C-alpha positions as a printed Julia matrix, in Angstrom:
316×3 Matrix{Float64}:
 -192.65  348.12  58.85
 -189.09  348.79  59.83
 -189.19  345.89  62.29
 -190.42  343.55  59.59
 -187.67  344.71  57.27
 -184.96  344.13  59.87
 -186.36  340.75  60.67
 -186.43  339.84  57.02
 -182.84  340.96  56.61
 -181.78  338.94  59.64
 -183.56  335.89  58.3
 -181.84  336.35  54.92
 -178.4   336.55  56.55
 -179.01  333.4   58.58
 -180.27  331.55  55.52
 -177.27  332.68  53.48
 -174.89  331.53  56.21
 -176.56  328.14  56.46
 -176.45  327.79  52.67
 -172.73  328.58  52.64
 -171.99  326.07  55.38
 -174.07  323.43  53.63
 -172.28  324.11  50.34
 -168.87  323.84  52.0
 -169.76  320.56  53.69
 -171.14  319.25  50.42
 -167.91  320.15  48.61
 -165.9   318.4   51.34
 -168.05  315.32  50.97
 -167.54  315.21  47.19
 -163.82  315.75  47.56
 -163.55  312.83  49.99
 -165.35  310.48  47.56
 -162.35  309.29  45.54
 -164.25  307.58  42.73
 -165.79  310.84  41.67
 -162.78  313.04  42.47
 -160.2   310.74  40.81
 -159.21  310.37  37.2
 -160.66  306.86  36.71
 -163.25  306.85  33.97
 -166.38  304.82  34.12
 -166.51  302.04  31.53
 -168.75  302.36  28.56
 -171.86  300.26  28.49
 -170.65  298.14  25.59
 -167.58  297.12  27.63
 -169.84  294.75  29.53
 -171.3   293.24  26.4
 -170.0   289.71  25.6
 -167.57  289.51  22.67
 -168.86  286.55  20.75
 -165.99  286.69  18.24
 -163.46  285.98  21.03
 -165.37  283.18  22.73
 -165.86  281.22  19.53
 -162.78  278.94  19.08
 -161.04  279.07  15.72
 -161.63  276.14  13.4
 -158.81  273.58  13.79
 -156.89  272.64  10.66
 -154.76  269.88  12.25
 -154.83  266.35  10.86
 -154.66  263.04  12.7
 -151.51  261.11  11.74
 -151.35  257.45  12.8
 -147.92  255.79  12.98
 -146.77  252.2   13.49
 -143.43  250.39  13.2
 -142.34  246.87  12.32
 -139.05  245.01  12.7
 -139.42  243.59   9.17
 -141.63  244.56   6.24
 -143.78  241.45   6.66
 -143.76  241.48  10.48
 -146.45  242.48  12.95
 -146.73  246.06  14.28
 -144.69  246.49  17.46
 -146.64  247.07  20.66
 -143.9   248.3   23.01
 -140.33  249.58  23.28
 -140.68  252.31  20.64
 -139.74  255.98  20.95
 -141.42  258.38  18.5
 -140.18  261.9   17.76
 -141.6   264.53  15.38
 -139.29  267.36  14.27
 -139.7   270.57  12.31
 -137.59  270.57   9.12
 -136.51  274.15   9.79
 -133.42  274.41  12.08
 -133.52  276.78  15.03
 -130.84  279.31  15.97
 -128.53  276.53  17.19
 -128.81  274.64  13.91
 -130.93  271.88  15.48
 -134.32  270.66  14.33
 -136.95  271.65  16.93
 -138.76  268.74  18.6
 -142.51  269.24  18.16
 -144.02  266.05  19.63
 -143.01  262.72  21.14
 -144.5   259.45  22.36
 -143.36  256.17  23.93
 -144.68  252.62  23.66
 -146.16  251.04  20.55
 -148.15  252.72  17.79
 -148.62  256.49  17.99
 -151.12  259.11  16.86
 -150.24  262.81  16.48
 -152.32  265.88  15.63
 -150.27  267.86  13.1
 -150.94  271.03  11.14
 -150.52  270.88   7.34
 -146.85  271.08   6.42
 -143.63  269.08   6.29
 -142.09  267.13   9.19
 -139.38  264.61   9.99
 -140.62  261.55  11.91
 -138.14  259.34  13.77
 -138.83  256.03  15.5
 -136.18  254.2   17.52
 -136.04  250.77  19.08
 -132.99  250.62  21.33
 -130.02  251.45  19.09
 -132.03  250.78  15.92
 -133.92  253.62  14.3
 -135.3   255.06  11.08
 -136.34  258.56   9.98
 -138.67  259.6    7.17
 -140.04  262.86   5.8
 -143.79  263.36   6.23
 -145.98  265.85   4.37
 -149.39  266.64   5.88
 -151.77  268.02   3.21
 -154.21  270.85   3.85
 -157.05  268.85   2.28
 -158.03  265.24   2.83
 -156.99  262.68   5.42
 -153.47  261.34   6.06
 -153.01  257.61   5.53
 -151.39  255.5    8.23
 -147.59  255.72   8.2
 -145.82  252.35   8.51
 -142.08  252.46   9.25
 -139.83  249.4    8.92
 -136.94  249.34  11.38
 -135.11  246.4    9.76
 -133.7   245.51  13.19
 -133.0   242.62  15.5
 -131.16  242.01  18.74
 -128.26  240.22  20.4
 -127.91  238.74  23.87
 -124.31  238.36  25.02
 -122.65  236.07  27.51
 -119.29  234.38  28.05
 -117.6   231.36  29.62
 -114.03  230.63  30.66
 -112.53  227.46  29.23
 -115.01  224.87  27.92
 -118.0   225.79  30.09
 -117.02  227.64  33.28
 -119.58  230.38  33.83
 -118.04  233.8   34.42
 -119.56  235.91  37.23
 -121.53  238.8   35.75
 -119.65  241.38  37.85
 -116.36  240.29  36.23
 -117.65  240.54  32.66
 -118.58  243.34  30.26
 -119.04  243.88  26.53
 -118.46  246.8   24.17
 -120.25  246.96  20.81
 -118.47  248.53  17.83
 -119.27  248.96  14.15
 -117.73  246.35  11.9
 -116.18  248.96   9.59
 -112.72  250.32  10.39
 -112.47  254.1   10.1
 -109.71  256.08   8.4
 -107.81  256.39  11.69
 -107.8   252.62  12.12
 -110.43  252.67  14.88
 -113.98  251.36  14.94
 -116.98  253.45  15.9
 -118.2   252.72  19.43
 -121.94  252.03  19.48
 -122.54  250.86  23.04
 -120.17  250.3   25.97
 -120.19  248.41  29.25
 -123.02  246.06  28.31
 -123.72  243.52  31.04
 -124.32  239.8   30.36
 -127.85  238.6   29.57
 -128.85  242.08  28.36
 -130.77  242.33  25.08
 -129.18  244.91  22.79
 -131.46  246.15  19.97
 -129.56  246.97  16.81
 -130.14  247.6   13.12
 -129.46  244.68  10.79
 -125.75  244.19  10.12
 -122.48  242.86  11.49
 -120.99  244.21  14.71
 -117.59  243.89  16.37
 -117.93  242.73  19.98
 -115.17  243.17  22.57
 -115.55  241.05  25.71
 -113.49  241.83  28.81
 -113.14  239.36  31.67
 -111.65  241.15  34.68
 -109.5   244.23  34.17
 -106.06  242.94  33.16
 -105.55  241.16  29.84
 -108.41  238.69  29.33
 -109.95  240.22  26.19
 -111.74  238.41  23.36
 -113.03  239.92  20.11
 -115.71  238.54  17.81
 -117.86  239.66  14.87
 -121.57  238.91  15.31
 -124.31  239.3   12.71
 -127.68  240.78  13.64
 -130.66  239.66  11.54
 -133.94  241.53  11.21
 -136.69  240.27  13.46
 -134.41  237.8   15.27
 -132.66  237.64  18.63
 -129.13  236.26  18.35
 -127.72  234.72  21.51
 -123.91  234.71  21.47
 -121.64  233.08  24.06
 -117.99  234.1   23.86
 -115.29  231.74  25.13
 -112.47  233.24  27.18
 -109.12  231.5   27.58
 -108.47  232.84  31.07
 -108.79  232.09  34.8
 -108.94  233.81  38.17
 -105.65  233.8   40.15
 -105.31  234.48  43.89
 -101.83  235.6   44.97
 -100.49  235.45  48.51
  -97.18  235.51  50.37
  -97.18  232.95  53.22
  -94.78  231.75  55.88
  -95.84  228.14  55.28
  -97.88  226.28  52.69
 -101.57  226.98  53.15
 -100.86  229.69  55.73
 -102.34  233.15  56.15
 -101.39  235.85  53.63
  -98.81  238.33  54.91
  -99.92  241.96  54.9
  -98.01  244.97  53.56
  -96.96  243.16  50.39
  -96.54  244.8   46.99
  -97.14  242.63  43.91
  -96.1   242.68  40.27
  -97.09  240.13  37.63
  -94.9   239.78  34.54
  -95.78  238.07  31.27
  -93.35  235.64  29.66
  -92.03  238.59  27.61
  -90.99  240.39  30.82
  -93.67  243.07  30.5
  -95.61  244.01  33.64
  -99.28  243.12  33.15
 -100.61  243.83  36.66
  -99.61  245.46  39.95
 -101.23  245.52  43.38
 -100.58  246.45  46.99
 -102.61  243.92  48.93
 -102.1   240.9   51.15
 -104.35  238.8   48.97
 -104.78  240.22  45.43
 -107.26  238.55  43.08
 -106.94  239.05  39.32
 -108.05  237.48  36.05
 -105.26  236.58  33.63
 -105.34  235.26  30.1
 -103.98  231.77  29.53
 -100.16  231.69  29.51
  -96.89  231.78  31.48
  -96.29  234.41  34.19
  -93.95  235.4   37.0
  -95.25  236.71  40.33
  -92.98  239.09  42.28
  -93.75  239.95  45.92
  -92.04  242.76  47.87
  -92.32  242.67  51.66
  -90.25  245.08  53.73
  -86.78  244.97  52.15
  -87.04  241.49  50.61
  -88.23  240.3   47.2
  -89.8   236.91  46.42
  -90.78  235.51  43.05
  -92.37  232.47  41.48
  -93.23  231.3   37.97
  -96.74  229.99  37.38
  -99.06  228.94  34.54
 -102.62  230.03  33.87
 -104.92  227.46  32.24
 -108.32  228.44  30.85
 -111.14  227.94  33.3
 -108.92  226.74  36.17
 -109.02  229.21  39.07
 -106.09  228.62  41.45
 -104.15  230.07  44.39
 -100.52  231.0   43.71
  -98.53  230.95  46.95
  -95.06  232.42  47.42
  -93.26  231.0   50.43
  -91.61  233.41  52.81
  -87.95  232.42  53.23
  -85.38  233.81  55.59
């Protein structure tokens, strides 16, 4: 009986020890399993349920707005060369109207929410802006904008019909009206020959420069809606080649400084070159050449369209 009791006690102690070791190992295992030991919570079941209210797109209230432009009220819609811009009528922090949409080419079609807008269409330097109201109900009728514009194509000759090289010629376009300060508003500068300039209907002041000295011609040209006006301006000028030579027809002498004086005595051009080339308006001039410590001069005449060499003979 006593032996059985001792054996039972021994068995109980061993079982208790094994249970304690198993419990400790189990606790270690749970502690090493971070998902259960951490603070992250398991999601609720409904978190995996689809939210149908979010996947259904809201009903669009935008309206289709078709736009087209014409040069004249009775003309055909333009198919190219147009720039469309749609602005909000409410200025931003900088005081500018925010640009909401844009398109290039011919006719345009925008999707716009109900509200007020400013629509601008430009064709070169010609343009028109109108206010557009998009209603909340009903369709928006096609918007037709009349530019009331035309174009000019500029060129120039020297004398009766001497063609001027394009690289020697440029045009500036000004408004016809003279401002309070006596100046005209510059619209477009450094226009090259044979370039079509698109402008609103009206009269414009054209300044043509041949070369870079004094050959300048001014003219007023009228632009008519739906028409291309080709204008050829006549310059009274010519190209002059200056050179200092030791004999007629000889080579130009280097290290020569040049001054060209008008008949009034005013200096119109200066150059440091053995063979300067310049365009001068028709008239009487004096060429002065400085080489080393000597000065040479010669009077000459410029006739429109007659390009010539002006030689100064080197004398001892």
